[in-house]
C-alpha positions as a Markdown table, in Angstrom:
| # | Residue | x | y | z |
|---|---|---|---|---|
| 1 | Met | 0.0 | 0.1 | 0.0 |
| 2 | Lys | 1.3 | 3.5 | -1.0 |
| 3 | Glu | 1.9 | 5.8 | 1.9 |
| 4 | Glu | -0.3 | 8.9 | 1.3 |
| 5 | Asn | 0.4 | 12.4 | 2.5 |
| 6 | Lys | 3.7 | 11.7 | 4.5 |
| 7 | Gln | 5.0 | 15.1 | 5.6 |
| 8 | Ile | 8.9 | 15.9 | 5.8 |
| 9 | Val | 9.1 | 18.6 | 8.2 |
| 10 | Phe | 12.4 | 20.4 | 8.9 |
| 11 | Thr | 13.6 | 23.8 | 10.2 |
| 12 | Gly | 16.4 | 26.4 | 10.0 |
| 13 | Ala | 17.5 | 29.6 | 9.2 |
| 14 | Leu | 19.5 | 30.7 | 6.4 |
| 15 | Ser | 23.3 | 32.0 | 7.2 |
| 16 | Leu | 25.3 | 34.3 | 5.1 |
| 17 | Ala | 27.3 | 31.3 | 4.2 |
| 18 | Asp | 24.5 | 29.6 | 2.9 |
| 19 | Thr | 23.5 | 32.5 | 1.0 |
| 20 | Tyr | 26.8 | 32.6 | -0.7 |
| 21 | Lys | 26.7 | 28.8 | -1.6 |
| 22 | Ser | 23.4 | 29.3 | -3.1 |
| 23 | Thr | 24.6 | 32.2 | -5.1 |
| 24 | Arg | 27.3 | 30.0 | -6.5 |
| 25 | Tyr | 25.3 | 27.3 | -7.3 |
| 26 | Gln | 22.9 | 29.6 | -9.4 |
| 27 | Leu | 25.8 | 30.8 | -11.2 |
| 28 | Ile | 26.8 | 27.1 | -11.9 |
| 29 | Ile | 23.2 | 26.5 | -13.1 |
| 30 | Arg | 23.1 | 29.4 | -15.3 |
| 31 | Arg | 26.5 | 29.6 | -16.9 |
| 32 | Lys | 26.6 | 26.1 | -18.4 |
| 33 | Tyr | 25.9 | 27.3 | -21.8 |
| 34 | Pro | 28.0 | 30.4 | -21.9 |
| 35 | Met | 31.1 | 28.7 | -20.6 |
| 36 | Ile | 30.8 | 26.1 | -23.6 |
| 37 | Tyr | 30.6 | 28.9 | -25.9 |
| 38 | Ile | 33.5 | 30.7 | -24.5 |
| 39 | Ser | 35.5 | 27.5 | -24.6 |
| 40 | Ile | 34.7 | 26.9 | -28.2 |
| 41 | Met | 35.6 | 30.5 | -29.0 |
| 42 | Thr | 38.8 | 30.4 | -27.3 |
| 43 | Phe | 40.0 | 27.4 | -28.9 |
| 44 | Ser | 39.0 | 28.6 | -32.3 |
| 45 | Met | 40.7 | 32.0 | -31.8 |
| 46 | Ser | 44.0 | 30.1 | -30.6 |
| 47 | Phe | 44.0 | 27.7 | -33.7 |
| 48 | Leu | 43.4 | 30.6 | -36.0 |
| 49 | Leu | 46.2 | 32.7 | -34.6 |
| 50 | Tyr | 48.6 | 29.9 | -34.5 |
| 51 | Tyr | 48.3 | 29.2 | -38.1 |
| 52 | Ala | 47.9 | 32.9 | -39.2 |
| 53 | Phe | 51.2 | 33.7 | -37.5 |
| 54 | Lys | 53.2 | 30.4 | -37.3 |
| 55 | Asp | 55.6 | 31.6 | -40.0 |
| 56 | Glu | 56.2 | 35.0 | -38.9 |
| 57 | Ser | 59.5 | 36.5 | -37.5 |
| 58 | Thr | 60.5 | 36.5 | -34.0 |
| 59 | Ser | 59.5 | 40.1 | -33.1 |
| 60 | Gln | 56.2 | 39.7 | -34.4 |
| 61 | Gln | 55.6 | 36.5 | -32.4 |
| 62 | Lys | 56.7 | 38.3 | -29.4 |
| 63 | Ala | 54.1 | 41.0 | -30.0 |
| 64 | Ile | 51.5 | 38.3 | -30.3 |
| 65 | Ile | 52.5 | 36.6 | -27.3 |
| 66 | Met | 52.4 | 40.0 | -25.4 |
| 67 | Thr | 48.9 | 41.0 | -26.4 |
| 68 | Ala | 47.6 | 37.5 | -25.6 |
| 69 | Ala | 49.3 | 37.6 | -22.3 |
| 70 | Ser | 47.9 | 41.2 | -21.8 |
| 71 | Val | 44.2 | 39.7 | -22.7 |
| 72 | Ala | 44.8 | 36.9 | -20.2 |
| 73 | Ile | 45.8 | 39.0 | -17.4 |
| 74 | Gly | 42.8 | 41.5 | -18.1 |
| 75 | Leu | 40.5 | 38.4 | -18.0 |
| 76 | Ile | 41.8 | 37.2 | -14.8 |
| 77 | Gly | 41.6 | 40.6 | -13.2 |
| 78 | Gly | 38.0 | 41.0 | -14.4 |
| 79 | Leu | 36.8 | 37.7 | -13.2 |
| 80 | Thr | 38.3 | 38.4 | -9.9 |
| 81 | Ile | 36.7 | 41.8 | -9.6 |
| 82 | Leu | 33.4 | 40.3 | -10.4 |
| 83 | Tyr | 33.9 | 37.5 | -7.9 |
| 84 | Phe | 34.0 | 40.2 | -5.3 |
| 85 | Leu | 31.4 | 42.1 | -6.6 |
| 86 | Ile | 29.0 | 39.3 | -6.5 |
| 87 | Lys | 29.9 | 38.4 | -2.9 |
| 88 | Lys | 29.3 | 42.2 | -2.0 |
| 89 | Arg | 25.9 | 42.2 | -3.7 |
| 90 | Thr | 25.0 | 38.8 | -2.1 |
| 91 | Ala | 25.9 | 39.8 | 1.5 |
| 92 | Thr | 23.9 | 43.4 | 0.7 |
| 93 | Phe | 20.7 | 41.4 | -0.3 |
| 94 | Tyr | 21.0 | 39.2 | 2.6 |
| 95 | Lys | 21.2 | 42.1 | 5.0 |
| 96 | Leu | 18.3 | 43.9 | 3.2 |
| 97 | Asp | 15.8 | 41.0 | 3.3 |
| 98 | Pro | 15.1 | 40.3 | 7.2 |
| 99 | Ala | 13.2 | 37.4 | 6.5 |
| 100 | Ile | 15.7 | 35.4 | 4.9 |
| 101 | Ser | 18.0 | 34.8 | 8.1 |
| 102 | Lys | 14.9 | 34.0 | 10.4 |
| 103 | Glu | 14.1 | 30.5 | 11.6 |
| 104 | Ala | 11.5 | 28.8 | 9.3 |
| 105 | Val | 9.7 | 25.6 | 9.5 |
| 106 | Tyr | 9.2 | 23.9 | 6.1 |
| 107 | Ile | 6.8 | 21.1 | 5.9 |
| 108 | Ala | 6.6 | 19.2 | 2.4 |
| 109 | Asn | 4.1 | 16.5 | 1.1 |
| 110 | Asp | 2.6 | 15.2 | -1.8 |
| 111 | His | 0.7 | 18.4 | -2.4 |
| 112 | Gly | 3.4 | 21.0 | -2.1 |
| 113 | Ile | 5.7 | 22.9 | 0.3 |
| 114 | Lys | 4.6 | 25.3 | 3.1 |
| 115 | Ile | 7.2 | 27.5 | 4.7 |
| 116 | Glu | 6.1 | 29.1 | 8.1 |
| 117 | Met | 8.0 | 31.8 | 9.7 |
| 118 | Ile | 7.4 | 33.2 | 13.4 |
| 119 | Asn | 5.6 | 36.5 | 12.8 |
| 120 | Glu | 5.6 | 36.5 | 9.1 |
| 121 | Val | 3.1 | 35.2 | 6.4 |
| 122 | Val | 3.0 | 31.5 | 5.7 |
| 123 | Arg | 4.1 | 30.8 | 2.1 |
| 124 | Trp | 2.5 | 27.9 | 0.4 |
| 125 | Tyr | 3.8 | 26.6 | -3.0 |
| 126 | Glu | 2.2 | 23.8 | -4.8 |
| 127 | Trp | 4.6 | 21.3 | -6.9 |
| 128 | Lys | 2.8 | 22.2 | -10.2 |
| 129 | Asp | 3.7 | 25.9 | -9.6 |
| 130 | Leu | 7.3 | 25.3 | -9.1 |
| 131 | Leu | 9.7 | 25.7 | -12.2 |
| 132 | Asn | 12.6 | 23.7 | -11.5 |
| 133 | Ser | 14.7 | 22.0 | -8.5 |
| 134 | Tyr | 18.5 | 21.2 | -8.2 |
| 135 | Glu | 20.2 | 19.1 | -5.7 |
| 136 | Phe | 23.7 | 19.9 | -4.6 |
| 137 | Lys | 25.9 | 18.2 | -2.0 |
| 138 | Asp | 24.7 | 20.5 | 0.7 |
| 139 | Met | 21.6 | 22.2 | -0.6 |
| 140 | Phe | 18.6 | 22.1 | -2.5 |
| 141 | Leu | 17.6 | 24.9 | -4.9 |
| 142 | Ile | 13.9 | 25.2 | -5.9 |
| 143 | Tyr | 13.0 | 27.8 | -8.5 |
| 144 | Val | 9.6 | 29.3 | -7.8 |
| 145 | Asn | 10.1 | 31.5 | -11.2 |
| 146 | Ser | 12.9 | 32.9 | -13.0 |
| 147 | Ile | 13.9 | 35.2 | -10.3 |
| 148 | Ser | 12.5 | 33.9 | -7.1 |
| 149 | Val | 14.5 | 30.7 | -5.4 |
| 150 | Ile | 13.9 | 28.7 | -2.3 |
| 151 | Tyr | 17.3 | 27.7 | -0.6 |
| 152 | Ile | 17.0 | 24.5 | 1.3 |
| 153 | Pro | 20.4 | 23.7 | 3.0 |
| 154 | Lys | 20.7 | 20.0 | 3.9 |
| 155 | Ser | 21.8 | 20.9 | 7.5 |
| 156 | Phe | 18.0 | 21.7 | 8.0 |
| 157 | Phe | 16.9 | 18.1 | 8.0 |
| 158 | Lys | 17.3 | 16.1 | 11.1 |
| 159 | Thr | 18.1 | 12.7 | 9.4 |
| 160 | Gln | 19.5 | 11.5 | 6.1 |
| 161 | Glu | 16.5 | 9.6 | 5.6 |
| 162 | Asp | 14.5 | 12.8 | 5.4 |
| 163 | Ile | 17.0 | 14.3 | 2.9 |
| 164 | Asn | 16.6 | 11.3 | 0.9 |
| 165 | Glu | 12.7 | 11.3 | 1.0 |
| 166 | Phe | 12.8 | 15.1 | 0.2 |
| 167 | Ser | 15.0 | 14.5 | -2.7 |
| 168 | Thr | 12.9 | 11.8 | -4.3 |
| 169 | Leu | 9.8 | 14.1 | -3.9 |
| 170 | Leu | 11.5 | 16.8 | -5.7 |
| 171 | Leu | 12.4 | 14.6 | -8.6 |
| 172 | Gln | 8.9 | 13.3 | -8.8 |
| 173 | Lys | 7.0 | 16.4 | -8.5 |
| 174 | Thr | 9.1 | 19.2 | -10.1 |
| 175 | Lys | 9.2 | 19.9 | -13.6 |
| 176 | Lys | 12.6 | 19.4 | -15.4 |
């Protein structure tokens, strides 16, 4: 006999470290295709530059190497600055949203997921209204829409069995 309406109850409050992780995971989800494009373009440009200048003189080759090195250093510097800007933006949003750091009780069942916070409005999401879900080694991300995401660290669960049941529920109920 199939077990109906089993509820998985877990509690927790998001920390700033959890928010950093969730931002990193969102970037991983979104950057898959741009990274493939950048890799293909980099390989293609390297291939073209090599064959275009392989018979040139030594001074021209040095100029090409210096140009390529300058571009690489600029790219690395830009990525480093981008990393710190994203980290700062995440911390700012965490501080601006007081509800994100409050203790919440999450209740998941066959119909949806309910999030209850003390002195806050209860949020109810039916599974059919959720876009996607992703599981990472220490967190679940559930997309309510293209902008809004529910972050659920696995540390909120009491047992590994609850984590496995919730993971199975997400696989069965959310769209992929």
